[in-house]
N, C-alpha and C positions, 0 to 999 in steps of 0.2 A: 186965657191964650185960647189960641187957632189953631188944624195939627202944624201948622204953615207956619207959624208966625216959630210955635216950637225948636221945627228943623232951621227956620232960622240964624238961634237960638245957638241952634249945638253947632251946624255948621260953624258954631261961631269957633270954636274951638276948635285951634288943629290939631289934634289928640291925635297925632301916629300916634301904632303903635314902637314898640321901646320905650316908650320916650312917656317920661313923671304922666299920670295924667286926672288929679288931687280939682283940675281948676273943672273939667266934665262930671264928672265924680260929685264933686260937688255940689254945684250947679242944681245938677240930676238931684240928691237928697233933698236939697233941699223946697227942690218942686215937689218934694211929695210926699217931704214933712205934712207941704201947707196945705195940704187937701184929708189931712189925715192917716197917712200911708204909718205903717208901723215899719221901720227902713231899719235897716241893721248897713253897718259901711266892712266890709273882708278887707284882710290888711292881704295882700295883695305876694306871689310867689321874689316879688320884689320889693325891696321899700321905696319903692315910691311910684306904683300903682294903686290902684284898689277895684274891687265887685263893689258892688250894692244887692238885697234882698228889701223890694218888698210887700208887704203884704193889704191886702184893703179886707173887706170884711170879715166874717168871723170865724176866729182861729182854730181852727180844726181842718177832717182833714179833707177827701174829696175836692180839694180845687184843682185852679191848670195855670202852668206856672207860664205866660208869657214870655220870653230867651231873644235879647241883643247882645250884638257885642256893639260898645261904642268905640271901641277905635276903628284908623285908615289906616291903609296904604298911603306911603307917599306919591310927593305931589314929584318930585324936583327932581327936571331934565326931563317938562312933563310941555305939552307946549299949549297949552290952559288959553283960552278966547276972555277969560274972566277969569278976577279972582277966585282961587278952589276953594275959601275956604272964608266966601263972603256971597248968601243965599238971592242972588238973579236970575230975574225971571224972561221969559221970552215964547209971546204969548203960554203954552200950555206945560211947557215946563222951564220945571224949579234946578237950574247947576248949581254943582256944590257937592267935594271930595268926601266920598258918602253920604252924599242920595238916595244913590237905589242899594246902598254894600254901607251900614244897610240902617241906616237914623234915621231913612226914611221913617216906619218898623217903627223903631224905636223913639218915633213920633207920636207916631199911631196909639202906640203902649203907654205915652206918656197924658194922651186925652182920654184913654180908656181909661186909667185909675181915677182921672180929674170927677164923671162924668162916674166909675164908681158909689164913689165917695159919697154922690146926692139919691144915690139906689138904695134900695136893702136888699142884700147876695144874703143866699141861703147858705153857697158855700163863696171859699173863696175866689178873690184870686192876688195870682204871683205878682212878679215881674222878678227877674233870672241878666243880672246889666253885669255886661266878662270886661276886660279888653286885653287883648293884646290875641283875639282870634285870628288875624295872622300873620300872620306870628307857627302857624301850626297847632292853635285852639289855646295856647299856653295861659290860658290866665284864667279859664272860666277850671284851671282844677283845682286850685283856693277853694273856690267859691261854690261848687263838689262835695271838699273832703264840708265844708261849711253844714252845708245843705247835712249829708246825711249823719255828723255831732251830736246833727240839732233836729236829728225822727222827725224829717222836712216825706207828709205824705198827704204824695197831691194823686188826683186822674189823672193828668194826662202833663200835656207840654207841648207847647210852640216855638217854635223858631224859627223864626220869622227873615231868614234871610231873603234874598227876592228873584223867587222862581216865576212872576208874573200870578201870583194867587192857587196856579198851581198847586194838588196836592204833593208832596215828596214823602214814602215811605223809606228809600234807600237813596245810599247813596253808597261811593266808595270811600274807603281806609284810606290810609298814608302811613309809608314810616319815611325819612329824611336821616339817610346814616351817609359818611364822612371812607373814603375809599382811602389812607390817609399812609404812606407809599417811600420807605427811609433808604437812598443809597450811601455810594459811597463819593466826599468827593475828590477831585483830581484835576490836571491840567485838561485844559479841553486836545492841544497838543495829543499827551500819551492817554486817552482817554481809554484803554482797555485799564488803567491802573487803579481805577474807577466803576463801581456801581448804581449806571444812574437813573435813578429815585422816575428821571422823565417814562424813562423804555417803560418801566411795572407800570408805574399809569397807564400807556397804551393795551397794556395786551390784559390790561386788570379794562377800562372801556371794553375794548375786544367780545371779553366775560361776558358783562352787562348784557350785549347784545347779542350774544347763545345766549347767556336767562333768557334775555326775553323767548324766540322761538320756540322755548322750552316748556317756557310761561303759557304760550299761546301752542301750543299742541299737545298739551297730558293735561293742563285745567279745567275742570265740562267749563263752557261758556253763558251767560249770562245775557242771554239777548231781547232783554228788559236795556242795555247802556250801549251806547256809542261805540264807544267797547268793550265788548263782550268779555275780556275776561285779562286781568289783570296784566298793567305795564310796569317798566323800567327803564331807568332811562340815569342822565351824566345827567347833569343840569350846570358846574362848575369845574374849570378847572388851573390849576395857580401850579406851582413848582422853575424852582432851579431860581439860580438869581444873577448870575450873566454869563453871558454868551459862550466865553472861556473855558468855561467854571460844568467837568461832568456835573449836574446837579444832584441831591447828596434829596431835599425832600417834594416828594407831590403832594398833595393832594386833587383828589375827586370831590367832590358833593353828589348823593346821586340820589333819587327816589326812590320809590313804588308806592302805584297807586291803586290797591289791589280790594278783588272782590270780595263785595262781604261774610265775615267767617270765611275770609280770611287771615294769620295772623303772620304772612310770609317771613316765619325763621324760620324755616329750610330750602323756602330761599337761600336768606344770608346763608345760612349753608354749607350750600351750592356753591359762594360764591369763597366760600373763605377754601372752600376744597382746592372751589381753581386756581384759588392767589399763589397753592405750592408749585401750579405748578410750571403759573405762568415764573415765582421764581426765581425756580427750574430752566427756565426757560431766555430768562435775561445775568446768569450767573451770578446771582441770590441777593443779598436786600433782606426786607421786611416788611412788609402787608397786611396790616390792620386794619378789620373793622368794625366800625362805631359806630351805634347808633346814635341820634346825638337827636328824633322826633318823633312820637309815633302817636295817630289817635284811628280809636273803630270806625269802623265805616257802620251803616247804618239800614238794616233791614226788619222791618217794623213791618206786623202784621193791621190788613189791613180793616181789621178789624179789633178792631180796641175802642174802646170808649171817644178815645181821644179824634179820632180820626171820622166814623160817626157823623162828629159835632164837625168837624172839620170839612169832610164836604157838603153840608147839610147845608155850611156856610157863603159857601162856596157858590153851594148849585151845578157843582160837578158832579158824575159818579162815577171815577173812574181816578185810582191816583199814579203816580206818575216816575221816576228817577229822573234821581240831578246827577251827575260828570263830575264836583266842585265837594270841598267839605263841605261838613258843618260841623257844629260845638255836640249835635242832635244825640251823635251813637254813643259819644261822653255820658248824658245823661243816663239815654238807656241802661249802661253801660257799669254804672256808680252806681245808682243812683234806680237802680230797674226803677226806669219813669218811661211806659209812651212815647215815641214821640212822633210828630209830621211835621216840613220844616214846608213852607208856603206861610209867602208876604209880599205884596208894592215892589216893581218896575222889576228891572231883567239885570241876572250877573253879565245880561251884556256892553251893558256901559260903567262897568263895574270895572277901577284900577283906571283908566284911562282920563284920556287927560277931555276936562269936557263931559264929566259926566252930568248927570241927571235923571232926576224923576217927574213923571208930570203931577199934575196934581190932579190928572182921573184921576191916578192911582194912588195918591194918598187918599182919597175918599174910601177908591176901591178900599183902604186896607182900614176906613172907623167906618163901613159898613160894615167890616167883616167883626170887625173889633165888641161892633154893635149888637151882633149877632151873637160870639161869646158869652158877656154881661149879661145874655136877654137869655141865656142856658144855667148863668150863676142867681138868676135871682129866682128860678121854679123849687 
């Protein structure tokens, strides 16, 4: 099968994050087993989801891990010109959900695996395929636990998110958290008999703005990033039951995007301290701040073997940073595995209607991984 044919098959699986993924994982598992790879299916942290880990070549240290996620974001509410789960070509463009993010690289990975099966590798090629990356890098965590328990020893990891084949060694981390506000219900004709939870939430939204100012003014800026400091913002708010009821409950979903090396703990504590002033100003109630998900940033050295290899095989002299998160920081944190982020396609096309990758970009991905295989054969 050509890489385009593999991509067509992968796009045909509507592997939306948060849904069962047994179909796509089963097909990939069968494909890899059919070329002689050693394949292990890893149970996820929810019962209907799985990851895969596969290896070709000798069973030993020093190999290279190629990493991709198998899930995609939903298409509901988007005005697609074509069926998002049928790969369709128009001139050089190949349209389909996940074509850039990141089934394009996953297809290149499987092509590379098929080529590796016909070559004599001196060091192993590993493939790590996760789920629910789009929900905050959730699914890779059970896979990383499995790899750690099984004592994976590798020389580096390439996370193939769409970078236009730029070689990224850094990105920000993320904390998503809920601000849960509880007041006291009352009839709106006598609002002072209640405690308005929406007022508590509004006060906390203002505190988020104050925290952002504090971060901007006190953090050491990292000018590699478009926004050179950590950010915080409210993204969702929900509260109240009816207009004539003083709302008893309101919640605010917020996130921090943290410079590499920042863990955000001090910023969350600052918000918790501020919540006491908000409660006092409203006249009572309760505010809880609960972390719902977090993943670390990436700040890898360009002096690693994997970075040197990827720079050479992409024909680049300089590393870059990216403004979106990936699983790479977790690979480094959990496995002490040097990582770079590099793959075909553009993140600017991801998560939108009419997402596409070009045939030339797929060829770039194939040529790049062919060079990686050459290194493993030396």
